[in-house]
Structure formats: structure tokens, C-alpha cells
Wavefront OBJ file of the C-alpha trace (Angstrom):
o trace
v -37.837 -1.205 23.795
v -36.832 2.436 23.849
v -37.235 5.313 26.263
v -39.985 7.906 26.163
v -42.815 5.448 25.490
v -46.203 5.970 27.091
v -47.441 3.729 29.890
v -49.853 1.960 27.521
v -47.044 1.105 25.102
v -44.833 -0.272 27.880
v -47.716 -2.381 29.177
v -48.366 -3.683 25.664
v -44.704 -4.671 25.292
v -44.726 -6.529 28.595
v -47.988 -8.352 27.915
v -46.802 -9.445 24.478
v -43.488 -10.630 25.906
v -45.263 -12.486 28.714
v -47.594 -14.207 26.235
v -45.275 -15.123 23.380
v -41.723 -14.492 24.570
v -39.149 -13.178 22.105
v -36.303 -14.413 19.960
v -34.566 -11.026 19.884
v -34.937 -8.053 22.228
v -33.681 -4.685 20.992
v -33.577 -2.152 23.808
v -31.848 0.811 25.331
v -30.203 -0.097 28.665
v -32.325 2.371 30.622
v -35.606 1.103 29.205
v -34.730 -2.540 29.798
v -33.769 -1.924 33.431
v -36.926 0.162 33.911
v -39.102 -2.671 32.615
v -37.355 -5.185 34.834
v -37.949 -3.024 37.891
v -41.538 -2.036 37.099
v -42.878 -5.142 35.354
v -44.716 -6.479 38.444
v -46.410 -3.098 38.920
v -47.400 -2.824 35.258
v -48.801 -6.368 35.212
v -50.810 -5.882 38.408
v -48.794 -8.298 40.518
v -49.161 -7.654 44.228
v -45.617 -8.669 45.044
v -42.458 -7.161 43.619
v -40.920 -10.633 43.627
v -38.781 -10.854 40.491
v -39.334 -14.620 40.336
v -42.537 -14.033 38.363
v -41.153 -11.166 36.299
v -41.430 -12.191 32.600
v -38.429 -10.082 31.620
v -36.227 -11.641 34.304
v -37.340 -15.149 33.379
v -36.658 -14.444 29.723
v -33.185 -13.106 30.414
v -32.249 -16.276 32.293
v -32.275 -18.216 29.025
v -30.426 -15.573 27.034
v -27.668 -16.980 24.838
v -26.184 -13.932 23.091
v -25.762 -10.343 24.308
v -24.693 -7.611 21.878
v -23.714 -4.116 23.009
v -23.617 -1.886 19.949
v -21.685 1.402 20.169
v -20.552 0.257 23.603
v -18.321 3.286 24.174
v -21.235 5.640 23.495
v -23.426 3.750 25.946
v -20.841 4.483 28.625
v -20.543 8.137 27.583
v -24.321 8.547 27.837
v -24.319 7.455 31.480
v -25.599 3.895 31.086
v -22.747 2.268 33.017
v -24.830 1.430 36.101
v -27.681 0.088 33.952
v -25.261 -2.051 31.949
v -23.814 -3.504 35.133
v -27.346 -4.266 36.359
v -28.187 -6.014 33.098
v -24.971 -8.043 33.161
v -25.857 -9.164 36.685
v -29.203 -10.589 35.507
v -27.774 -12.638 32.669
v -26.489 -16.218 32.761
v -22.734 -16.560 33.079
v -22.601 -19.007 30.190
v -23.414 -16.737 27.266
v -21.757 -15.163 24.262
v -21.210 -11.418 24.439
v -20.192 -9.074 21.648
v -19.036 -5.493 22.216
v -19.047 -3.414 19.044
v -17.411 -0.007 19.131
v -15.826 2.433 16.713
v -13.346 3.617 19.339
v -11.350 1.865 22.038
v -11.396 3.559 25.445
v -10.192 2.676 28.939
v -13.782 2.572 30.192
v -14.605 0.078 27.479
v -11.684 -2.056 28.632
v -13.111 -1.980 32.176
v -16.512 -3.100 30.917
v -14.873 -5.833 28.878
v -13.030 -7.185 31.907
v -16.158 -7.043 34.069
v -18.621 -8.550 31.613
v -16.673 -10.999 29.454
v -14.819 -14.220 30.086
v -11.814 -15.090 27.937
v -12.470 -12.195 25.548
v -11.188 -12.206 21.984
v -10.490 -8.815 20.424
v -10.971 -8.164 16.706
v -9.573 -4.779 15.704
v -9.568 -3.192 12.255
v -6.344 -1.220 11.835
v -4.505 0.685 9.180
v -2.264 -1.579 7.083
v 0.723 0.632 7.779
v 1.905 0.379 11.380
v 4.687 2.234 13.131
v 5.854 -0.990 14.723
v 4.437 -4.197 16.082
v 4.620 -2.846 19.632
v 3.183 0.623 19.025
v -0.586 0.974 18.850
v -1.488 3.651 16.306
v -4.716 5.437 17.244
v -5.009 7.476 14.030
v -3.987 6.690 10.440
v -0.380 7.532 9.663
v -1.371 9.316 6.462
v -3.812 11.686 8.175
v -3.051 15.403 8.163
v -4.803 17.855 10.498
v -5.171 21.577 9.871
v -6.979 24.470 11.493
v -7.688 27.976 10.247
v -8.078 30.985 12.546
v -10.238 33.772 11.103
v -12.191 36.782 12.316
v -15.901 36.065 12.873
v -16.868 38.238 9.899
v -14.577 36.222 7.621
v -15.551 32.729 8.715
v -18.249 32.176 6.100
v -16.040 33.685 3.397
v -13.297 31.222 4.319
v -15.709 28.307 3.960
v -17.025 29.553 0.608
v -13.503 30.098 -0.722
v -12.487 26.598 0.317
v -15.553 24.966 -1.221
v -15.212 26.858 -4.496
v -11.600 25.704 -4.752
v -12.224 22.026 -4.025
v -15.862 21.182 -4.709
v -15.628 20.630 -8.463
v -13.179 17.748 -8.145
v -13.269 16.528 -4.520
v -15.594 15.063 -1.927
v -16.082 17.006 1.319
v -17.992 16.649 4.597
v -18.739 19.709 6.766
v -19.902 19.105 10.341
v -22.113 21.621 12.171
v -23.315 21.740 15.770
v -27.076 21.558 15.112
v -29.729 20.520 12.603
v -30.795 24.168 12.286
v -27.269 25.156 11.264
v -27.193 22.389 8.665
v -30.445 23.654 7.124
v -29.344 27.297 7.270
v -25.988 26.823 5.579
v -27.498 24.392 3.097
v -29.885 27.101 1.907
v -27.080 29.661 1.718
v -24.831 27.439 -0.352
v -27.590 26.295 -2.683
v -29.064 29.748 -3.253
v -26.347 32.102 -4.393
v -23.140 31.594 -2.419
v -21.907 28.912 -4.797
v -22.053 28.989 -8.603
v -24.908 26.917 -10.108
v -22.644 24.072 -11.212
v -21.419 23.668 -7.608
v -24.710 24.456 -5.841
v -26.144 21.248 -7.266
v -23.381 19.306 -5.488
v -24.535 20.366 -1.988
v -26.154 17.597 0.100
v -27.874 18.214 3.440
v -28.418 15.535 6.068
v -29.621 15.507 9.688
v -31.829 13.447 11.991
v -35.011 15.467 11.343
v -35.051 14.561 7.638
v -36.754 11.225 8.242
v -38.201 10.670 4.774
v -35.238 11.965 2.742
v -32.331 10.888 4.928
v -31.462 7.557 3.308
v -31.876 8.818 -0.256
v -29.743 11.910 0.401
v -26.993 9.878 2.046
v -26.884 7.304 -0.756
v -26.755 10.075 -3.341
v -23.708 11.606 -1.653
v -22.100 8.233 -1.018
v -22.242 7.255 -4.681
v -21.036 10.569 -6.109
v -17.426 11.330 -7.025
v -17.590 14.986 -5.954
v -19.769 17.108 -3.704
v -20.196 18.352 -0.142
v -22.306 16.869 2.650
v -23.495 19.197 5.426
v -24.432 17.308 8.597
v -24.106 17.223 12.384
v -21.202 15.407 14.028
v -23.583 12.655 15.148
v -23.407 11.506 11.529
v -19.729 10.649 12.020
v -20.539 7.488 13.929
v -20.668 4.320 11.936
v -20.870 5.789 8.439
v -18.915 4.395 5.517
v -18.347 6.938 2.750
v -15.693 6.147 0.142
v -13.443 8.725 -1.441
v -13.683 11.534 1.127
v -10.961 14.142 0.538
v -11.723 16.683 3.265
v -13.598 16.818 6.576
v -14.321 20.300 7.945
v -15.459 21.047 11.500
v -17.357 24.361 11.477
v -18.059 24.481 15.232
v -16.143 23.079 18.192
v -17.311 19.456 18.551
v -19.758 18.613 21.325
v -17.168 16.247 22.775
v -13.420 16.916 22.865
v -12.765 13.390 21.596
v -14.768 13.946 18.408
v -11.790 15.485 16.612
v -9.708 12.357 17.098
v -12.741 10.196 16.349
v -13.382 11.924 13.027
v -9.714 11.644 12.198
v -9.731 7.939 12.923
v -12.806 6.942 10.953
v -12.796 9.243 7.936
v -9.507 8.573 6.100
v -8.946 12.070 4.836
v -7.734 15.542 5.719
v -9.555 17.243 8.567
v -9.703 20.969 9.025
v -11.416 23.379 11.387
v -12.960 26.820 10.940
v -13.225 27.661 14.629
v -12.967 31.391 15.319
v -10.137 32.533 17.621
v -9.868 29.200 19.443
v -6.212 28.308 19.018
v -5.797 27.021 22.572
v -8.954 24.911 22.391
v -8.015 23.515 18.987
v -4.551 22.513 20.208
v -6.220 20.882 23.217
v -8.516 18.909 20.895
v -5.780 17.856 18.495
l 1 2 3 4 5 6 7 8 9 10 11 12 13 14 15 16 17 18 19 20 21 22 23 24 25 26 27 28 29 30 31 32 33 34 35 36 37 38 39 40 41 42 43 44 45 46 47 48 49 50 51 52 53 54 55 56 57 58 59 60 61 62 63 64 65 66 67 68 69 70 71 72 73 74 75 76 77 78 79 80 81 82 83 84 85 86 87 88 89 90 91 92 93 94 95 96 97 98 99 100 101 102 103 104 105 106 107 108 109 110 111 112 113 114 115 116 117 118 119 120 121 122 123 124 125 126 127 128 129 130 131 132 133 134 135 136 137 138 139 140 141 142 143 144 145 146 147 148 149 150 151 152 153 154 155 156 157 158 159 160 161 162 163 164 165 166 167 168 169 170 171 172 173 174 175 176 177 178 179 180 181 182 183 184 185 186 187 188 189 190 191 192 193 194 195 196 197 198 199 200 201 202 203 204 205 206 207 208 209 210 211 212 213 214 215 216 217 218 219 220 221 222 223 224 225 226 227 228 229 230 231 232 233 234 235 236 237 238 239 240 241 242 243 244 245 246 247 248 249 250 251 252 253 254 255 256 257 258 259 260 261 262 263 264 265 266 267 268 269 270 271 272 273 274 275 276 277 278 279 280 281
């Protein structure tokens, strides 16, 4: 159950659920709440009494609730919908919150929606102390480079030519169009032929090639992956040596997020943004 579906598709989902029920429901919070609220109308029921709502009745017997990327759900404005969903569910259930980052808002949701919670956290082996919580790996090094706008592309090319033959690099851009544009530039003349073949391009609009391109980069020992920062969430790529941020990230916390989940060096090629970079870091 996802947003943006036509009325006919939503009605089909409801009718199928009403007829056969479901073992697993996969939904966005907004869509699930919308179906709960509008199910009587869609099914032609005269009353808005939720007693006969098939979604509500199904949720009463729910045994396990999983919130994947829970911190992102809160960032995207689903907090009120999540609270509504939690209010519909039986108190005796198992709930799992999966998140790549730990935030205060996530702690609030945990306290509100879970009883006797158990936390499982994957940390770096090396800790400062048993009482100090390390948010980023101790071995991580952050850099940023300030260049004139006319020299920004030259700086990227120089860096790639120096490192691409022996190392593995990810470069994050702000949009899919930028990923395509710079991919064409690097593959068609800005890098020597032996390095141009090491350029991988990945974004959400490459539906048919996305998995194959990602697996190709993941299995290689050297190369560069051009992608948007959305790709940073939940990926597992071994052997990354450098992560470059071409544009300021869409969220100020992305710098620390990238640092935390890609065990490597992270650099930035943001033009004349020293104050903003220091704020991010």
C-alpha cells in the first residue's frame, strides 16, 4: 500500500483485504492511515463506524509491527500518522524499529510505542571508553576543498585521475540529472580510456539497470560510483576508500550520516562554503 495510487487501485486493495485478509501488509504510514479513514466510503458503507472497517479489524489481530528506516519516517513528516497507527494496534505485540541512525526523535517514538524495549546497536570495535558513545568511527578522517567555481570540475578530475586506478570511490550529487551529466563527461574524454571504463552511474530512474550496475561496482576492487545521496541509506559496499560530496547535502545531517555508514575518508568539493561546511562537520 503506497501513496499516489488511483481510486480504483485503492478500492481493489480494500476489497481483496476484506475478502481474503493478509499475512503481511507493507505500507507507507500515510497510505495506511488514509485507507483506515476512507475505507467505509470506498466500500460503500453508509456509516463511518470503524467497527466494520476491514483494515481496523485486521489490525486488531496484528502480532508484529516493523518500522523500517524509522528515523526517515519521522523526517518525512509521518510522526502524526505513526502515532495514529500505534493507537490502533493491540498493546500485546512485538515491535521492531530499524534505523541506520539514532536520533532523539527516534528515542521519543521508542518510549511512546514500545514496552520494555531492547536495543541492538552495531558499533565500531574500537571505543573511546565504555561510558562515551561514539557517533562516528574513530578512524574516519574528514576533509573539504575550497575552489573557485571554474576550477571545481578540474579538482574532481585531478582527484579521480590520482586515485581511480587503485582505489574505490563514491561521488554524491544533488540530482539524477547531475549524475547522468557528469557520468557522460567522465566516460567521454575527461578521463583516460583505462579509467573511463571504471565509471559507474546509479540513480533511481535507472530501473532496469540499477541492480546490475550496483552489483558491478560492489564487486570491483577499483572504480568510481556516481549517485545521489539517497543511495547512502542502507547500502553495503566493501572496500570504499573515498566518499566525495559534490554538492551541499539536502540535509545537514547527511555529512555525519555518510561518515558513519561508509567507513572511509569523506571529502567535499563545495565552492566557497567554508562556514556551511564547518557547520555540517
